[in-house]
C-alpha positions in Angstrom: -15.8 -2.3 24.5 -13.0 -1.9 21.9 -10.0 -4.2 22.4 -6.6 -2.7 22.8 -5.4 -4.2 19.5 -8.2 -2.5 17.6 -7.5 1.0 18.9 -6.2 3.6 16.4 -2.8 5.2 16.9 -4.6 8.4 17.9 -6.6 6.5 20.5 -3.5 4.8 21.8 -1.5 8.0 22.2 -4.4 9.7 24.0 -4.6 6.7 26.3 -0.8 6.8 27.0 -1.1 10.5 27.9 -3.7 9.9 30.6 -2.2 6.5 31.6 -5.3 4.6 30.8 -3.1 1.8 29.5 0.6 1.4 28.7 2.6 0.6 25.6 3.6 -2.7 27.1 -0.1 -3.6 27.7 -1.0 -2.7 24.2 1.9 -4.5 22.6 1.1 -7.6 24.7 -2.5 -7.4 23.4 -1.3 -7.1 19.8 1.0 -10.1 20.2 -1.8 -12.2 21.6 -4.0 -11.2 18.7 -1.3 -12.0 16.2 -0.8 -15.4 17.7 -4.6 -16.1 17.2 -4.6 -15.0 13.6 -1.2 -16.1 12.2 -1.9 -19.8 11.8 -4.4 -18.8 9.1 -3.1 -15.4 7.7 0.6 -15.9 7.7 1.3 -12.2 7.2 4.5 -11.9 9.2 8.2 -12.3 8.7 10.8 -11.9 11.4 8.0 -11.8 14.0 9.8 -11.0 17.3 7.3 -10.6 20.1 10.0 -10.4 22.8 11.9 -7.7 21.0 8.6 -5.8 20.6 7.9 -6.0 24.3 11.4 -4.7 25.1 10.7 -1.7 22.9 7.3 -1.2 24.5 8.7 -1.3 28.0 11.2 1.3 27.1 8.4 3.5 25.7 6.4 2.9 28.8 9.2 4.2 30.9 9.4 7.4 28.8 5.7 8.0 29.0 5.9 7.6 32.8 8.4 10.4 32.8 6.3 12.5 30.5 9.1 12.3 27.9 7.9 10.4 24.7 10.7 10.5 22.1 8.4 11.2 19.1 4.8 11.3 17.8 4.5 7.5 17.5 6.1 6.5 20.8 4.7 3.1 21.9 2.4 2.5 19.0 2.8 -1.0 17.5 3.3 -1.5 13.8 5.0 -3.5 11.0 7.3 -2.9 8.1 7.2 -4.6 4.7 9.9 -7.1 4.3 11.7 -5.1 1.6 12.0 -2.0 4.0 15.5 -2.7 5.3 16.1 -2.9 9.0 19.7 -3.1 10.2 21.1 -6.5 10.7 18.1 -8.3 9.2 17.9 -10.4 6.0 16.2 -9.0 2.9 15.0 -11.9 0.8 12.7 -9.8 -1.4 10.2 -12.5 -1.2 12.2 -15.0 -3.2 14.0 -18.3 -2.4 16.2 -17.9 -5.6 19.2 -16.4 -3.8 20.4 -16.2 -0.2 19.0 -13.0 1.3 21.5 -10.2 1.9 21.8 -8.6 5.3 20.8 -5.0 5.7 23.7 -2.7 6.8 21.4 0.0 8.0 17.8 1.0 8.4 16.0 2.2 5.2 14.6 5.7 5.5 11.0 4.7 6.4 12.3 2.3 9.1 14.7 4.9 10.5 12.1 7.6 10.7 9.5 5.3 12.4 12.0 4.0 14.9 13.1 7.6 15.7 9.5 8.5 16.3 9.1 5.6 18.8 7.0 3.1 16.8 7.2 -0.4 18.3 8.3 -2.7 15.4 6.4 -5.9 16.1 7.2 -7.7 12.9 8.1 -7.4 9.2 5.5 -8.5 6.7 5.5 -10.8 3.7 5.6 -10.1 0.0 5.8 -12.1 -3.3 8.9 -12.8 -5.3 10.7 -9.4 -6.1 7.4 -7.7 -5.3 6.2 -8.4 -8.9 2.8 -10.0 -8.0 -0.5 -8.7 -6.8 -0.9 -11.6 -4.4 0.7 -13.2 -1.3 2.3 -16.0 -3.3 6.0 -16.4 -2.6 8.8 -18.9 -3.1 10.3 -17.8 0.2 7.4 -16.8 2.5 4.4 -18.8 3.6 1.2 -17.9 1.6 -0.5 -14.8 3.0 -4.3 -14.7 3.0 -7.0 -12.2 3.2 -8.6 -11.9 6.7 -12.0 -11.1 5.2 -12.0 -14.5 3.5 -8.8 -16.6 3.9 -9.6 -18.4 0.6 -8.9 -15.1 -1.1 -5.6 -13.2 -1.7 -4.9 -10.1 0.4 -3.3 -8.6 -2.8 0.2 -7.6 -3.2 2.9 -6.9 -3.3 2.3 -5.4 0.1 0.5 -8.6 1.0 1.3 -9.2 4.6 1.0 -5.5 5.4 -2.5 -5.2 4.1 -3.6 -8.4 5.9 -1.9 -7.3 9.1 -3.7 -3.9 9.0 -7.1 -5.4 8.4 -6.6 -8.1 11.0 -5.5 -5.6 13.7 -1.8 -6.4 14.1 -1.4 -2.9 15.5 -2.6 0.3 13.8 0.5 1.3 11.7 1.9 -0.5 8.7 4.2 0.4 5.8 4.1 -1.0 2.3 5.6 -0.1 -1.1 4.1 0.5 -4.5 5.4 0.6 -8.1 2.2 -0.2 -10.0 -0.5 -0.6 -7.3 1.2 -2.6 -4.6 -0.2 -0.3 -1.8 -3.6 0.4 -3.3 -4.6 -3.0 -4.7 -4.1 -4.9 -1.4 -5.6 -1.9 0.6 -8.7 -2.0 -1.6 -9.1 -5.8 -1.3 -8.5 -5.7 2.5 -10.7 -2.7 3.2 -8.0 -0.5 4.7 -6.7 3.0 3.9 -3.4 3.8 2.1 -1.7 6.7 0.4 0.7 6.2 -2.5 2.5 9.5 -2.1 3.9 11.7 -4.8 7.2 10.3 -6.0 9.9 11.4 -3.5 7.5 12.6 -0.8 8.6 9.6 1.4 12.3 9.0 1.0 13.3 5.4 0.2 16.5 3.4 -0.5 17.0 2.3 -3.1 14.9 4.7 -5.2 13.4 3.7 -8.6 11.1 5.2 -11.1 7.6 5.0 -9.8 8.5 3.3 -6.5 7.0 4.7 -3.4 6.6 3.7 0.3 3.5 4.7 2.1 1.3 4.1 5.2 -1.3 1.3 5.4 -3.8 1.9 8.2 -7.4 1.5 9.1 -8.1 5.2 9.2 -7.1 8.3 7.3 -6.1 10.0 10.5 -3.5 7.4 11.3 -2.1 7.6 7.8 -1.7 11.4 8.2 0.1 10.8 11.5 2.5 8.4 9.8 3.1 10.9 6.9 4.2 13.4 9.4 7.1 11.0 10.2 7.7 9.2 6.9 8.0 12.5 4.9 11.0 13.7 6.8 14.1 14.1 4.5 16.8 11.6 3.9 19.7 12.3 1.6 20.0 8.6 0.6 17.1 9.1 -1.8 18.3 10.9 -4.9 14.7 11.3 -6.1 13.3 12.7 -2.9 11.5 16.0 -2.8 12.9 19.1 -1.0 12.0 19.2 2.6 8.7 21.0 3.1 6.6 22.0 6.1 3.3 20.3 5.6 0.5 20.4 8.1 -0.4 16.8 7.9 -2.6 17.0 11.0 -4.9 19.4 9.1 -6.1 16.5 7.0 -7.9 15.1 10.0 -10.0 18.3 10.3 -11.6 18.0 6.8 -15.3 17.2 6.8 -17.8 16.7 4.0 -18.1 20.5 3.6 -14.5 20.4 2.3 -15.8 18.8 -1.0 -18.1 21.6 -1.9 -17.1 23.1 -5.3 -14.3 20.7 -6.0 -14.1 19.4 -9.6 -14.1 15.6 -9.4 -13.4 13.4 -12.4 -15.1 10.0 -12.4 -13.2 7.3 -14.2 -15.1 4.1 -14.6 -13.3 2.7 -17.6 -9.6 2.4 -17.5 -9.3 2.0 -21.3 -7.7 -1.4 -21.2 -7.2 -4.4 -18.9 -9.9 -6.4 -17.2 -13.5 -5.2 -17.4 -14.9 -3.6 -14.2 -16.9 -6.0 -12.0 -20.6 -4.8 -11.8 -20.5 -4.6 -8.0 -17.4 -2.5 -8.0 -18.8 -0.2 -10.6 -22.0 0.2 -8.5 -20.0 0.9 -5.3 -17.8 3.6 -7.0 -20.8 5.2 -8.7 -22.5 5.3 -5.3 -19.4 7.0 -3.9 -19.6 9.6 -6.7 -23.2 10.4 -5.8 -22.0 11.1 -2.2 -19.5 13.5 -3.6 -22.2 15.3 -5.5 -24.5 15.5 -2.5 -21.6 17.2 -0.6 -21.4 19.8 -3.4 -18.6 18.5 -5.5 -18.9 18.8 -9.3 -18.6 15.3 -10.6 -17.8 14.8 -14.3 -17.5 11.4 -16.1 -14.1 11.0 -17.7 -13.1 9.3 -20.9 -10.4 6.5 -20.6 -6.9 7.6 -21.2 -4.7 4.5 -20.8 -4.1 2.6 -24.0 -3.3 -1.1 -24.7 0.0 0.1 -26.1 0.9 1.9 -22.8 -0.1 -1.0 -20.5 1.8 -3.6 -22.7 4.8 -1.3 -22.9 5.0 -1.1 -19.1 4.6 -4.9 -18.9 7.3 -5.6 -21.5 9.7 -3.1 -20.0 9.3 -4.7 -16.5 9.6 -8.2 -18.0 12.9 -7.2 -19.6 14.2 -5.7 -16.3 13.3 -9.0 -14.5 14.7 -11.1 -17.4 18.1 -9.4 -17.0 18.0 -10.0 -13.3 17.2 -13.7 -13.8 19.9 -14.2 -16.4 22.4 -13.2 -13.7 21.3 -16.2 -11.6 22.7 -19.7 -11.7 20.4 -22.3 -13.3 19.7 -23.9 -9.9 18.7 -20.5 -8.5 16.3 -19.8 -11.3 14.7 -23.2 -10.6 13.7 -21.9 -7.1 11.7 -19.0 -8.5 7.9 -19.1 -8.7 7.2 -20.6 -12.1 4.8 -17.7 -12.9 7.5 -15.1 -12.3 10.0 -17.1 -14.3 7.7 -17.6 -17.3 6.7 -13.9 -17.2 10.3 -12.7 -17.1 11.8 -15.2 -19.6 9.2 -14.3 -22.1 11.2 -11.1 -22.7 14.3 -13.0 -23.7 13.6 -12.5 -27.4 12.7 -8.9 -27.4 14.8 -6.7 -29.6 16.5 -3.5 -28.5 14.1 -1.5 -30.5 11.1 -3.3 -28.9 12.5 -2.6 -25.4 13.1 1.0 -26.2 9.5 1.4 -27.5 8.3 -0.4 -24.3 10.3 2.0 -22.1 8.9 5.0 -24.0 5.4 4.0 -22.8 6.4 5.1 -19.3 6.6 8.7 -20.5 3.6 8.3 -22.7 1.6 7.1 -19.7 2.8 10.0 -17.7 1.8 12.6 -20.3 -1.6 11.0 -20.9 -2.4 10.8 -17.1 -1.4 14.4 -16.4 -3.4 15.7 -19.3 -6.5 13.7 -18.4 -6.4 14.9 -14.8 -5.7 18.5 -15.6 -9.4 19.7 -15.8 -10.1 18.3 -12.3 -9.0 18.9 -8.7 -9.2 15.1 -8.0 -10.1 11.9 -9.9 -12.0 9.0 -8.3 -12.1 5.5 -9.8 -12.1 1.9 -8.8 -8.8 0.8 -7.3 -9.1 -2.6 -9.1 -11.5 -3.8 -11.8 -11.8 -7.2 -10.0 -12.5 -8.7 -6.6 -9.6 -10.5 -5.0 -8.5 -13.7 -6.7 -8.0 -17.1 -4.9 -5.2 -17.0 -2.4 -3.1 -19.5 -4.4 -3.4 -17.6 -7.7 -0.3 -15.5 -8.6 -2.4 -13.0 -10.5 -6.1 -12.3 -11.2 -5.7 -13.7 -14.8 -3.4 -16.5 -13.8 -1.6 -15.9 -17.1 2.0 -14.7 -17.1 1.5 -13.2 -20.6 -1.5 -11.1 -19.3 0.0 -10.4 -15.8 -0.9 -6.7 -15.5 -4.5 -6.7 -16.7 -5.7 -5.6 -13.2 -3.5 -2.5 -12.7 -4.8 -0.2 -15.3 -6.5 2.1 -12.8 -3.4 2.3 -10.5 -0.2 2.2 -12.5 -0.8 5.6 -14.4 -0.2 7.5 -11.1 3.1 5.8 -10.5 4.3 6.9 -13.9 2.9 10.4 -13.5 4.3 10.7 -9.9 0.9 11.8 -8.6 -0.5 10.9 -5.1 -3.3 8.4 -5.0 -5.2 6.8 -2.1 -7.4 3.8 -1.6 -10.3 3.9 0.8 -13.1 1.4 1.3 -16.4 2.5 -0.4 -18.5 -0.6 -0.1 -18.8 -4.4 0.0 -19.5 -7.1 -2.5 -22.4 -9.4 -2.3 -20.2 -11.9 -0.5 -19.0 -9.2 2.0 -15.6 -8.4 0.6 -14.4 -4.8 0.7 -14.3 -2.6 -2.4 -11.7 0.1 -2.8 -12.2 3.7 -4.1 -9.1 5.4 -5.6 -8.7 9.1 -5.0 -5.9 10.7 -7.1 -4.7 14.3 -7.0 -2.2 16.6 -8.7 1.5 16.0 -8.3 2.6 17.2 -4.8 -0.9 17.5 -3.5 -0.6 14.6 -1.0 -2.2 16.6 1.7 -5.2 17.4 -0.5 -5.7 13.7 -1.3 -5.7 13.0 2.4 -8.3 15.7 3.1 -10.6 14.5 0.4 -10.2 10.9 1.7 -11.0 12.1 5.3 -14.1 13.9 4.1 -15.3 10.8 2.3 -14.5 8.6 5.3 -17.0 10.6 7.3 -19.8 10.4 4.8 -19.5 6.9 3.4 -21.8 5.4 6.1 -21.3 2.7 8.7 -18.6 0.2 8.0 -18.8 -3.5 8.8 -16.9 -4.8 11.8 -13.3 -5.8 11.1 -12.8 -9.6 10.7 -12.2 -11.4 13.9 -9.8 -14.2 14.5 
């Protein structure tokens, strides 16, 4: 029998409709489950079980009247720490400065609350969201539920661990170079990095997206129905559009027939692809072929100059931020982050301009490489998750972005890209498959992911506390 904390949002909502169980019962089950896991995972921030139960009881009263306030009423979930919630601190994962207090809910938080989601907790992240790990100078070290000695990834570290561990079915993370997809891949869950502007955020920034982190494609589609609603605070948001997100759940393997699929197994730079990851992604490609898709190997398109340019531009941005801090504040940063950022102190203006220019070069190269195909599949990451205590897979601040060569191109090109589990390593750790589509084709990516979800074979049981 499936435990209440393991039910999907779709299953919970169906149960609420027939009064098989209540939002309060479900939230209590999720709280009990979190309390079993948290001493090891440490994925939560501002964990407030009593406040969650209060929200759940209000939802229960609405369901008893047959008057749910929205499509997520009574479903438990979490929000990444950097998604502002009114009245709460926003430490951005760092102990360097006192956290500011949010004056209002950020767009994702506002939409999910309006839809009735029970906010059980916020989730942890590394300093300034600039690591693919759960290491933080402010938060406790987050760990991977599949193997607590490994990182859950980052920067949506706590969100990915929470989703895999069953802290409710709905979670929100953010992504500027892979911070949704990398942890999703390493924790075996599903995520969608939407087209830039599809999910309004505040503050907006080049390449930065918020997106759903769930165990199923269906639940992510349900969240997109809510998260994609317009909000004028995001100056980079897309025009409001009526998208039938629910139709993604109806796509089966037959949906893949005739689709042109590019298969990218070499990112062009960065870390070499682990043999087990390559084998799992290649096996996924064969499933696409068996379903009637036309799978064509792709040549790499990201160059060393592009990846280094992105790295040096982001180092410079962080260096400027650090220079505004007092010396004592800088001392409280993670040493890895400080070394990475301060290495840009000697960059010339011309060097920074050339580095910034690589954001556009990456965009142009990515769009051109994807143009012959309907969708592109690849590894999410070239490597399996690093040790939990490691700030990055290389553990080298001067080679900090070597693992994001498959993910970061789609942030620069503004294209949607998902991560879905496609297999397991010899030691039983999940392996993520990235599915990228043309700009604005978020629904198409969800449909392809849903089709693959149905033909990928039986999945291993989720890790138990």
